[in-house]
Structure formats: C-alpha cells, structure tokens
Backbone bond lengths (Angstrom), bond angles and torsions (degrees), N, CA, C in turn:
res aa  C-N    CA-C-N  psi(-1)  N-CA   C-N-CA  omega(-1)  CA-C   N-CA-C  phi
1 M - - - 1.461 - - 1.517 110.33 -
2 L 1.307 116.91 141.65 1.455 120.93 174.59 1.516 109.48 -76.41
3 R 1.314 115.31 140.48 1.457 120.23 -176.87 1.517 110.71 -118.77
4 P 1.364 117.62 138.08 1.464 120.32 -179.28 1.519 112.39 -73.77
5 V 1.324 115.99 154.11 1.457 121.12 174.27 1.516 108.59 -69.11
6 A 1.307 117.00 134.06 1.454 120.91 -178.58 1.523 110.59 -57.83
7 G 1.336 115.30 131.09 1.450 120.41 176.77 1.505 114.94 83.73
8 A 1.325 117.56 -5.10 1.462 120.00 -179.09 1.516 110.18 -81.77
9 L 1.316 116.37 147.18 1.454 120.73 178.72 1.511 111.42 -77.50
10 R 1.310 116.90 -30.65 1.454 120.25 -178.40 1.518 109.08 -74.38
11 S 1.325 116.16 161.69 1.456 120.52 -174.40 1.510 112.66 -94.05
12 A 1.321 117.84 5.14 1.463 119.35 -177.28 1.514 110.62 -130.57
13 V 1.321 114.83 159.68 1.447 120.15 -179.55 1.518 111.66 -88.57
14 F 1.313 118.35 -9.65 1.453 121.26 -171.55 1.523 112.68 -102.52
15 R 1.320 114.84 149.68 1.461 121.33 176.80 1.516 107.80 -128.24
16 S 1.306 117.22 120.86 1.464 118.58 175.19 1.518 107.91 -75.79
17 S 1.319 116.55 147.76 1.461 120.37 -172.93 1.515 112.60 -60.27
18 G 1.329 117.06 -32.94 1.452 119.58 -178.40 1.513 113.59 -97.11
19 G 1.342 116.34 -2.62 1.451 119.84 -179.66 1.512 113.48 71.60
20 R 1.323 117.78 11.53 1.466 120.90 -175.50 1.520 110.55 -82.28
21 R 1.306 115.89 147.16 1.453 121.55 177.07 1.525 108.37 -130.44
22 C 1.295 116.98 144.28 1.459 119.48 173.74 1.507 108.73 -140.10
23 A 1.322 116.44 145.56 1.457 120.60 177.46 1.514 108.97 -68.04
24 L 1.333 115.74 132.73 1.455 119.60 -177.82 1.515 111.01 -60.35
25 A 1.317 116.38 -30.65 1.464 119.99 -176.75 1.520 112.21 -58.78
26 V 1.319 117.71 -35.69 1.462 119.08 -177.35 1.517 111.27 -77.31
27 C 1.325 117.52 -11.55 1.462 121.16 178.78 1.522 111.94 -93.90
28 A 1.334 116.93 -7.36 1.463 120.68 -175.51 1.515 111.12 -95.03
29 R 1.321 115.23 140.75 1.450 121.29 177.28 1.518 109.53 -131.89
30 A 1.311 116.97 131.06 1.462 119.73 176.74 1.514 108.84 -71.37
31 A 1.327 116.35 137.30 1.465 120.10 179.41 1.515 110.06 -74.60
32 K 1.321 115.75 142.18 1.450 120.30 178.32 1.520 110.01 -76.37
33 S 1.312 116.50 147.85 1.455 120.46 -178.00 1.517 111.64 -71.22
34 S 1.322 117.40 -26.12 1.454 120.90 178.61 1.513 109.74 -90.33
35 G 1.320 117.23 179.23 1.455 120.00 176.89 1.506 112.41 102.51
36 K 1.341 116.19 -140.29 1.449 121.45 -170.49 1.522 113.57 -99.39
37 G 1.310 116.69 24.23 1.453 118.54 176.63 1.512 112.96 68.45
38 F 1.310 116.38 52.58 1.464 122.21 -176.21 1.523 112.00 -54.10
39 G 1.339 116.20 -35.76 1.453 119.55 -176.31 1.515 114.18 -72.17
40 T 1.317 118.75 -6.97 1.454 121.88 -179.25 1.526 110.64 -78.23
41 A 1.320 116.49 133.16 1.453 120.55 -178.86 1.520 110.65 -71.96
42 S 1.334 115.92 153.55 1.455 120.74 176.27 1.523 109.31 -66.22
43 K 1.329 115.96 164.94 1.459 120.37 -178.70 1.521 111.08 -58.91
44 A 1.339 116.49 -42.06 1.465 120.32 -179.03 1.522 111.24 -61.91
45 L 1.333 116.59 -42.06 1.455 120.08 -178.72 1.518 111.35 -73.34
46 Q 1.329 117.29 -31.33 1.451 120.40 178.33 1.520 111.49 -64.10
47 E 1.319 117.39 -26.26 1.455 121.28 -179.12 1.521 112.37 -77.27
48 I 1.333 117.67 -11.81 1.458 121.88 177.35 1.527 108.78 -80.10
49 P 1.325 118.95 138.81 1.470 121.33 179.89 1.520 112.01 -56.50
50 T 1.321 115.95 147.23 1.465 122.22 177.42 1.519 109.05 -113.85
51 I 1.329 116.73 133.01 1.457 120.10 178.31 1.522 109.91 -105.18
52 T 1.321 115.75 150.02 1.467 121.32 -179.99 1.521 111.53 -117.89
53 K 1.338 116.38 7.82 1.460 120.42 176.62 1.516 108.69 -145.37
54 L 1.322 116.11 125.80 1.457 121.49 -179.85 1.522 110.14 -95.99
55 E 1.317 115.72 131.09 1.461 120.83 178.23 1.522 109.31 -136.90
56 W 1.324 116.10 136.89 1.456 121.16 176.13 1.519 108.50 -159.78
57 T 1.313 115.88 168.75 1.460 121.58 -178.99 1.518 109.58 -108.92
58 S 1.315 116.58 126.74 1.463 121.69 177.15 1.535 109.16 -96.89
59 P 1.331 118.41 148.19 1.463 125.84 -2.86 1.530 111.44 -77.60
60 L 1.311 115.31 150.12 1.456 120.58 178.47 1.529 110.25 -68.57
61 Q 1.316 115.97 145.50 1.459 121.21 177.96 1.528 109.74 -132.25
62 I 1.315 115.92 146.56 1.458 120.63 179.59 1.528 110.21 -67.15
63 V 1.327 115.74 130.65 1.460 122.73 176.36 1.529 108.33 -86.97
64 K 1.315 116.68 129.88 1.465 121.23 -176.22 1.534 111.17 -100.80
65 Y 1.325 115.64 146.73 1.462 122.78 172.89 1.520 109.32 -58.27
66 P 1.344 119.16 139.09 1.468 129.70 6.01 1.529 113.47 -103.75
67 D 1.320 117.63 38.53 1.469 120.53 -179.28 1.533 110.29 -48.62
68 P 1.334 118.46 129.25 1.472 121.67 -178.99 1.523 114.21 -55.96
69 K 1.327 117.88 -22.25 1.472 120.09 178.99 1.524 111.27 -61.15
70 L 1.328 116.94 -26.23 1.463 120.39 -179.75 1.525 112.43 -74.87
71 R 1.323 117.00 -14.99 1.467 121.85 179.85 1.530 112.25 -110.24
72 A 1.315 117.46 -4.70 1.462 121.22 -174.70 1.527 111.93 -72.42
73 V 1.334 115.94 160.74 1.466 121.43 174.71 1.523 108.48 -69.27
74 N 1.316 116.52 134.15 1.461 121.80 179.57 1.518 109.66 -104.56
75 A 1.331 115.66 119.15 1.459 121.81 -173.68 1.525 112.20 -72.45
76 R 1.318 114.89 148.82 1.460 120.26 170.60 1.523 108.81 -66.77
77 I 1.308 115.50 148.54 1.465 121.10 178.44 1.519 109.10 -95.73
78 G 1.324 115.70 125.65 1.460 120.56 -179.39 1.507 112.93 -116.93
79 V 1.330 116.93 9.75 1.463 121.15 179.75 1.526 108.62 -124.68
80 F 1.309 116.57 129.49 1.466 121.53 -178.12 1.524 108.19 -125.01
81 D 1.324 115.26 78.58 1.457 121.13 -177.06 1.523 109.53 -132.61
82 D 1.321 115.92 -163.83 1.459 120.30 -177.43 1.525 112.47 -63.24
83 S 1.334 116.63 -29.23 1.466 118.82 -179.29 1.526 111.11 -64.57
84 L 1.324 117.07 -37.77 1.464 120.72 178.30 1.521 110.36 -67.79
85 S 1.316 116.56 -44.25 1.468 120.21 179.04 1.524 110.88 -61.98
86 K 1.334 116.25 -38.66 1.463 120.21 179.90 1.520 110.92 -67.42
87 L 1.329 116.60 -42.32 1.464 120.03 178.90 1.522 110.54 -62.15
88 A 1.325 116.86 -44.96 1.464 120.73 179.21 1.526 110.76 -61.32
89 K 1.327 116.64 -40.86 1.464 120.71 179.78 1.523 110.82 -63.53
90 E 1.320 116.52 -43.80 1.463 120.00 179.48 1.528 111.00 -65.46
91 M 1.326 116.34 -36.84 1.462 119.52 177.98 1.521 111.06 -64.38
92 I 1.316 116.76 -40.22 1.466 120.65 178.24 1.522 110.11 -63.04
93 E 1.328 116.98 -40.33 1.462 120.84 178.69 1.526 111.07 -61.91
94 V 1.337 116.43 -44.28 1.467 120.58 178.55 1.528 110.16 -64.26
95 M 1.328 116.17 -41.37 1.462 121.33 178.95 1.525 110.66 -57.07
96 Y 1.317 116.98 -45.94 1.454 120.88 -178.95 1.529 112.23 -72.21
97 Q 1.329 117.04 -35.35 1.464 120.02 178.44 1.523 111.35 -58.39
98 D 1.324 115.59 -32.73 1.461 120.44 -178.13 1.523 112.62 -103.72
99 D 1.337 116.54 17.99 1.466 121.87 176.61 1.522 112.66 57.52
100 G 1.323 116.76 36.60 1.447 120.66 179.05 1.511 112.37 -94.93
101 V 1.318 115.32 169.67 1.464 120.95 175.09 1.524 111.61 -118.23
102 G 1.329 116.80 -2.06 1.460 120.26 178.93 1.512 110.60 -161.12
103 L 1.323 115.38 152.44 1.462 120.28 -179.97 1.519 109.54 -154.61
104 A 1.329 116.30 133.73 1.462 122.00 176.41 1.524 108.84 -105.79
105 A 1.331 116.25 146.79 1.462 121.20 -174.84 1.528 114.22 -54.65
106 P 1.339 120.36 -42.19 1.467 118.02 179.65 1.520 113.69 -60.96
107 Q 1.325 117.81 -19.59 1.458 120.59 178.22 1.513 113.03 -72.67
108 V 1.329 116.55 -12.38 1.463 120.48 173.04 1.526 109.73 -116.13
109 G 1.332 115.83 21.56 1.451 120.80 173.87 1.506 116.16 79.70
110 V 1.328 117.58 14.23 1.467 121.72 179.18 1.526 107.15 -111.90
111 N 1.309 117.35 108.43 1.469 121.07 -172.35 1.517 112.70 -87.87
112 V 1.332 114.03 71.48 1.463 122.43 175.82 1.521 108.40 -134.28
113 R 1.337 115.70 163.87 1.462 121.47 -174.76 1.533 109.92 -89.68
114 L 1.318 114.18 79.81 1.459 122.31 -177.55 1.520 109.06 -141.54
115 M 1.325 116.41 135.08 1.461 121.02 173.84 1.517 109.81 -139.04
116 V 1.320 114.95 153.24 1.464 121.29 174.10 1.522 106.99 -130.15
117 F 1.321 116.96 148.01 1.458 118.90 173.52 1.514 111.53 -162.15
118 N 1.317 113.96 157.33 1.454 124.03 176.35 1.523 106.62 -144.20
119 P 1.326 118.54 105.61 1.468 121.28 -176.61 1.518 114.13 -56.55
120 E 1.336 117.55 -22.26 1.462 120.77 -178.83 1.521 112.48 -92.91
121 G 1.332 118.18 -7.04 1.453 120.80 178.65 1.515 113.38 73.74
122 K 1.332 115.35 -169.41 1.459 120.25 -173.77 1.526 113.07 -68.58
123 G 1.325 117.08 -12.84 1.456 119.70 177.35 1.515 113.26 -71.36
124 R 1.338 116.05 -15.83 1.460 120.84 178.99 1.529 110.09 -129.92
125 P 1.335 117.99 64.47 1.464 120.07 179.39 1.520 110.68 -63.23
126 G 1.319 115.76 151.76 1.455 120.49 -178.37 1.512 112.55 102.41
127 N 1.343 116.99 -11.22 1.465 121.24 179.44 1.527 112.34 -102.12
128 E 1.329 116.43 18.46 1.460 120.17 -176.56 1.529 111.66 -71.44
129 S 1.316 115.12 146.61 1.460 122.24 173.31 1.519 108.68 -119.63
130 V 1.314 115.52 138.05 1.461 122.69 176.83 1.519 107.20 -116.58
131 L 1.319 117.38 117.75 1.457 121.79 -179.01 1.520 109.76 -116.50
132 V 1.323 115.37 124.96 1.460 122.53 -179.73 1.529 108.61 -110.83
133 N 1.318 116.49 134.82 1.469 122.38 178.75 1.532 112.55 51.02
134 P 1.329 118.54 48.53 1.474 120.07 -177.51 1.523 112.36 -71.56
135 E 1.318 114.68 153.27 1.461 122.56 174.82 1.525 108.56 -140.24
136 I 1.311 116.72 145.83 1.458 121.55 173.79 1.521 108.34 -88.34
137 V 1.335 115.45 121.76 1.462 121.56 179.90 1.520 110.84 -89.40
138 E 1.337 115.55 -39.87 1.466 119.97 -175.17 1.516 110.02 -155.48
139 Q 1.322 115.95 145.14 1.456 122.74 174.52 1.521 108.31 -124.30
140 T 1.341 116.65 125.21 1.459 120.69 -175.43 1.526 110.26 -136.71
141 G 1.335 114.85 -179.42 1.457 120.47 173.65 1.507 115.42 80.18
142 G 1.326 117.23 8.09 1.453 119.09 -179.05 1.516 112.28 78.59
143 K 1.333 115.39 -169.08 1.460 122.20 -176.62 1.523 110.98 -112.21
144 E 1.328 114.38 157.40 1.459 120.34 178.05 1.523 109.02 -142.26
145 L 1.319 116.39 135.77 1.458 122.30 179.60 1.518 109.10 -100.25
146 D 1.335 116.57 128.35 1.461 119.86 178.40 1.525 108.99 -154.62
147 E 1.313 115.38 164.90 1.460 121.20 -176.37 1.521 111.77 -80.57
148 E 1.312 115.58 139.56 1.460 121.54 177.09 1.525 109.71 -129.89
149 G 1.326 113.93 155.22 1.452 121.76 171.85 1.512 107.81 -138.10
150 C 1.312 117.69 167.00 1.461 120.86 -175.97 1.523 108.52 -152.82
151 L 1.337 116.84 134.79 1.456 119.51 -178.87 1.521 112.79 -68.82
152 S 1.316 117.41 -14.94 1.464 119.83 173.13 1.529 110.63 -78.08
153 F 1.337 115.91 -6.58 1.471 123.14 179.63 1.528 108.59 -131.44
154 P 1.328 118.63 75.28 1.465 120.81 -176.29 1.527 112.99 -54.05
155 R 1.319 114.98 132.07 1.471 123.29 173.15 1.523 113.87 63.76
156 I 1.330 117.59 22.84 1.461 120.98 178.18 1.524 109.36 -117.40
157 Y 1.327 116.36 128.38 1.456 122.14 179.82 1.522 109.05 -136.77
158 G 1.328 115.97 146.97 1.454 119.30 178.10 1.510 111.55 -167.52
159 D 1.324 116.31 155.42 1.464 121.39 179.36 1.523 110.81 -73.04
160 V 1.333 114.83 135.56 1.463 122.44 179.04 1.524 108.24 -133.33
161 E 1.322 116.46 137.31 1.459 121.18 178.43 1.525 110.17 -89.19
162 R 1.333 116.26 131.15 1.467 122.06 179.85 1.530 109.67 -136.20
163 S 1.328 115.55 159.37 1.462 120.75 172.51 1.520 109.15 -68.55
164 R 1.318 116.91 143.41 1.462 121.40 -178.52 1.522 112.56 -74.88
165 N 1.313 117.44 -31.54 1.470 121.76 -179.00 1.520 109.51 -132.99
166 V 1.333 116.45 143.83 1.463 120.16 175.39 1.525 110.03 -140.05
167 V 1.325 114.81 147.04 1.460 122.10 172.22 1.523 106.12 -110.34
168 V 1.313 115.75 130.30 1.458 121.53 -171.79 1.517 110.98 -128.15
169 K 1.318 116.24 143.38 1.455 120.19 168.28 1.518 107.89 -120.14
170 A 1.326 115.45 145.68 1.457 120.77 -176.03 1.526 108.53 -162.11
171 Q 1.319 115.66 -168.67 1.459 122.51 172.29 1.517 107.85 -127.76
172 D 1.331 115.85 152.66 1.453 118.62 174.97 1.529 109.13 -88.62
173 A 1.326 117.02 -175.57 1.463 121.07 -175.32 1.522 113.16 -66.50
174 K 1.327 116.89 -13.63 1.461 120.63 177.79 1.524 112.18 -99.79
175 G 1.319 116.37 -0.84 1.454 120.64 179.01 1.509 114.68 93.62
176 N 1.329 117.33 1.02 1.461 120.44 179.75 1.526 110.59 -73.57
177 P 1.337 118.53 134.90 1.465 120.36 177.41 1.523 110.67 -70.45
178 I 1.312 116.34 139.28 1.461 121.67 178.58 1.523 108.96 -136.21
179 K 1.309 115.39 160.79 1.458 121.31 176.72 1.520 108.89 -131.02
180 L 1.312 116.86 135.17 1.453 122.43 179.07 1.521 109.37 -118.90
181 T 1.314 115.84 132.11 1.456 121.32 172.02 1.521 106.56 -113.51
182 L 1.311 116.79 102.84 1.459 122.08 -174.48 1.523 109.25 -97.84
183 T 1.314 115.93 99.42 1.461 121.42 -176.49 1.523 112.85 -98.67
184 D 1.320 117.62 -8.95 1.457 120.76 173.55 1.532 107.79 -85.63
185 P 1.341 118.37 120.00 1.466 120.56 -176.28 1.524 113.90 -56.06
186 W 1.322 116.35 -33.65 1.468 120.16 -179.23 1.521 110.80 -68.55
187 I 1.338 116.92 -45.46 1.463 120.41 179.13 1.525 110.18 -67.32
188 A 1.335 116.00 -39.26 1.465 119.65 177.63 1.527 110.44 -61.34
189 R 1.318 117.07 -36.78 1.465 121.31 178.86 1.528 110.86 -66.41
190 I 1.310 116.28 -43.00 1.465 119.98 177.64 1.521 110.15 -57.02
191 F 1.329 115.56 -48.97 1.465 118.94 -179.44 1.522 111.18 -59.95
192 Q 1.336 117.31 -47.17 1.461 120.50 -176.47 1.524 112.20 -63.42
193 H 1.328 116.70 -36.09 1.462 120.46 177.37 1.524 110.21 -61.69
194 E 1.341 116.31 -47.39 1.466 119.91 -179.22 1.526 111.54 -70.45
195 Y 1.328 116.85 -36.59 1.463 120.34 178.93 1.524 110.38 -63.18
196 D 1.316 116.55 -39.14 1.461 119.93 176.85 1.525 111.00 -56.83
197 H 1.321 116.61 -40.99 1.468 119.65 178.06 1.526 111.18 -57.77
198 L 1.317 117.18 -38.30 1.465 120.66 179.67 1.520 111.23 -69.43
199 Q 1.322 116.71 -20.61 1.461 122.11 178.49 1.533 111.81 -93.97
200 G 1.327 116.58 0.11 1.459 119.81 -176.55 1.512 113.07 76.79
201 V 1.328 116.16 17.42 1.466 122.45 -179.93 1.526 108.55 -102.74
202 L 1.324 117.01 132.23 1.455 121.93 -178.59 1.526 110.31 -109.27
203 F 1.330 115.82 156.14 1.465 118.04 -167.82 1.522 113.33 -64.20
204 H 1.320 118.14 -27.28 1.468 117.86 177.97 1.527 111.60 -73.30
205 D 1.338 117.12 -17.38 1.468 119.91 175.21 1.523 111.17 -63.29
206 R 1.326 116.77 -26.13 1.465 121.79 -176.07 1.531 113.03 -99.24
207 M 1.308 116.98 0.76 1.464 119.26 179.01 1.519 110.79 -75.65
208 K 1.316 116.54 143.36 1.457 120.58 172.74 1.525 108.43 -66.01
209 S 1.315 115.80 154.85 1.463 120.25 -174.12 1.527 112.58 -56.65
210 T 1.325 116.42 -36.97 1.461 119.17 -179.30 1.524 111.47 -66.38
211 V 1.328 116.35 -36.66 1.463 120.89 178.05 1.522 109.84 -72.98
212 L 1.325 115.82 -42.42 1.461 120.60 -178.77 1.524 111.42 -58.60
213 E 1.317 116.14 -38.64 1.465 119.03 -178.64 1.523 111.97 -65.45
214 T 1.325 117.55 -27.53 1.466 119.80 179.60 1.525 111.88 -72.35
215 V 1.327 117.13 -24.99 1.468 120.30 -178.83 1.528 111.86 -106.92
216 R 1.326 117.30 -1.62 1.466 120.64 -177.46 1.536 112.73 -53.65
217 P 1.338 119.53 -48.24 1.466 118.69 -179.16 1.528 112.92 -57.27
218 S 1.321 117.14 -38.50 1.463 120.60 179.74 1.524 111.21 -69.46
219 L 1.335 116.86 -38.11 1.465 120.74 177.85 1.526 110.75 -65.27
220 V 1.315 116.32 -44.54 1.465 120.45 179.23 1.527 110.34 -63.15
221 A 1.328 116.80 -37.82 1.463 120.52 178.65 1.526 110.79 -62.96
222 L 1.340 116.94 -40.46 1.462 120.23 177.05 1.526 110.76 -64.89
223 E 1.323 116.71 -39.50 1.464 120.44 178.37 1.526 110.74 -61.38
224 E 1.312 116.09 -47.07 1.463 120.18 -178.47 1.529 111.06 -64.69
225 E 1.322 116.16 -38.88 1.464 120.50 179.16 1.529 110.86 -63.92
226 F 1.338 116.14 -44.14 1.464 120.06 -179.56 1.522 111.10 -65.62
227 L 1.327 117.19 -44.85 1.461 121.09 -177.34 1.525 111.85 -67.75
228 A 1.326 116.71 -31.89 1.462 119.62 177.16 1.525 110.79 -66.68
229 A 1.339 115.61 -35.10 1.462 120.08 -179.89 1.522 112.83 -85.97
230 N 1.353 116.43 -20.88 1.469 121.17 -176.24 1.529 110.61 -134.92
231 P 1.328 118.44 62.69 1.469 120.29 -176.07 1.520 113.45 -61.03
232 G 1.322 117.40 -26.44 1.459 120.69 -179.12 1.516 113.78 -71.68
233 Q 1.335 117.68 -11.93 1.464 121.06 -178.58 1.526 112.96 -102.34
234 A 1.314 116.57 9.42 1.467 120.56 -175.50 1.521 112.51 -55.92
235 A 1.330 117.07 -40.47 1.466 120.37 -176.86 1.519 112.27 -68.04
236 A 1.337 117.65 -24.79 1.464 121.50 -176.65 1.520 113.13 -92.22
237 V 1.311 117.37 -10.55 1.463 121.30 -176.43 1.529 110.80 -79.73
238 V 1.335 115.67 130.76 1.463 121.33 173.57 1.522 107.12 -93.12
239 R 1.304 116.09 107.46 1.457 120.56 -176.16 1.528 111.33 -90.02
240 L 1.302 114.98 161.64 1.458 122.01 178.53 1.523 109.55 -63.98
241 K 1.328 115.85 133.91 1.461 119.53 178.44 1.524 109.67 -70.07
242 P 1.326 117.44 144.20 1.473 119.37 178.89 1.515 110.56 -65.08
243 P 1.324 117.52 154.50 1.475 119.81 179.14 1.517 110.57 -64.00
244 K 1.330 115.10 153.13 1.459 119.53 179.21 1.525 109.82 -67.34
245 A 1.318 114.48 138.22 1.462 119.67 -179.36 1.523 110.46 -68.30
246 K 1.323 116.51 143.98 1.453 121.80 178.01 1.528 109.15 -111.16
247 G 1.313 116.32 148.84 1.455 119.27 178.98 1.510 111.17 130.18
248 F 1.305 116.44 -168.55 1.454 122.07 -175.38 1.521 110.60 -109.19
249 G 1.341 115.09 136.97 1.455 120.18 172.64 1.510 113.65 68.23
250 A 1.322 115.01 -168.54 1.458 121.23 -177.88 1.518 110.46 -79.83
251 A 1.312 114.18 158.89 1.458 119.33 178.73 1.525 109.65 -66.83
252 A 1.310 116.29 148.57 1.462 120.74 179.76 1.514 109.92 -68.28
253 P 1.325 117.99 143.17 1.458 120.44 179.52 1.515 111.32 -65.26
254 V 1.313 115.02 147.13 1.460 120.28 179.23 1.521 108.93 -78.02
255 K 1.327 116.49 129.02 1.457 120.84 179.35 1.515 110.43 -76.16
256 K 1.323 115.71 136.35 1.468 121.35 178.71 1.534 109.98 -98.54
C-alpha cells in the first residue's frame, strides 16, 4: 500500500513533476472482443496458479514486513463473483482507513493478483479502480526518481526510480478485459508500486544502495520485531542482505 508523507495534506506520498492530475477513468479503455485476444494472459502469467475460490478472514489487516506473505506467489484469479467484489470492497475500506491511495491483496494476507487504488485518496471516493490479474504491457517516458512509503513498512520512506508512463492490461471485477494507459507519472508510480507487490517485489528492493543504507536500521528493526513475535516463521523470512564489505582483498580469517 502507498503511504502518505507524515503531516502532508495530500493523501499520497508521490508528487508528479508537473503537478498534473487526471482521473483514472479517462485513461481506461475497454478491450475489444475482436483482434489479438487482448484478454489472454502472457505466457509467464499463465504459468502462475489460478484459483477458483476466494477465501480470507475479516476484518482485513495490513501485513507488515518481513511477513513471508509479502514474498509469496500470488495466484491468478479465475472467479468473478460476489466474493471478489466483497474482497475488493474490504480492501478499499482498509486503504482509506490508513489514508492510502493503493493496496495490493498480499498486503492484507490474501495471495492473489488483485489491487485497488484511487489516486485522489479517501477525499474523492467513487474514483476507485479494481484491477484483477494486471500485467504491464509497455513502459515509456523514461524514468523518474521520487519518494515512496508503504504501510507494510511503518515509518520508512525512500526514493525509488519508476517509469513515468505505463500501459497495462487487466480485468475488472466482472472479468471484463480492460486496458489502461497511465500517462501521469504519479498515477503510473502508484500502479507500479502495487504491481510490484503482486510480483513479490518490495519497494526497498528497488532503492539504490545509498538510499537503502539510510533505511537499513529501520528495516532490520522490523525484521527483529517480526521474528520475536513469530519465531516459527524464521526459516521462511527473506531478510535484508548485509551491506557489501568495503576495503581491499579478502576478509581476514577468523582466529580460532
């Protein structure tokens, strides 16, 4: 989930360079039934398991780093019924409760390929988008560096480089294929942040080493806190890699 900057009036942590905003609805296009089978998943996505029954525990709660659920494989959704609509609705409620503008299903412990977002946040309800089984078709416009935060990482912020524009294909909550052309860098960033969650990629994975080192103590603290509360999950936790050693040659042997 995207997290707002503390003390900011806006509901998002991101700032587009031009300050421009556009309603996501005007960027969305329904896919035509004819043509090249737009609704068909790519080969890579087809290899991911598909589920036909959605199950979760209410009320939904934000999963914190380094919970293994954030790194798990997220299944394709093959059922488009009331259960999917209910899950999306609950995710939107959690997103707004925490002043977010986006939320991916694994962030609430449900390992499926589902995200919800509203670039305007809870101040503009009714502009929510629900994307099922999304895929990135194209990334254009170059790269942009900006600060991100995430509710799965309390009180941690850092600059992350993202593509300025993305073209996306997905399905809506009814299973209809849709296409999104996100030309606003801020909205494109929101999507990419949530899409990464569906890939098991976390925002600190994309930080440059210099940025990562500034947040390392906070990340390690979260790891220790989680492991203290969940010692049985130690083997499944993907911990932060230690910083690269500096100096000349190999490390000196340890004296016995």
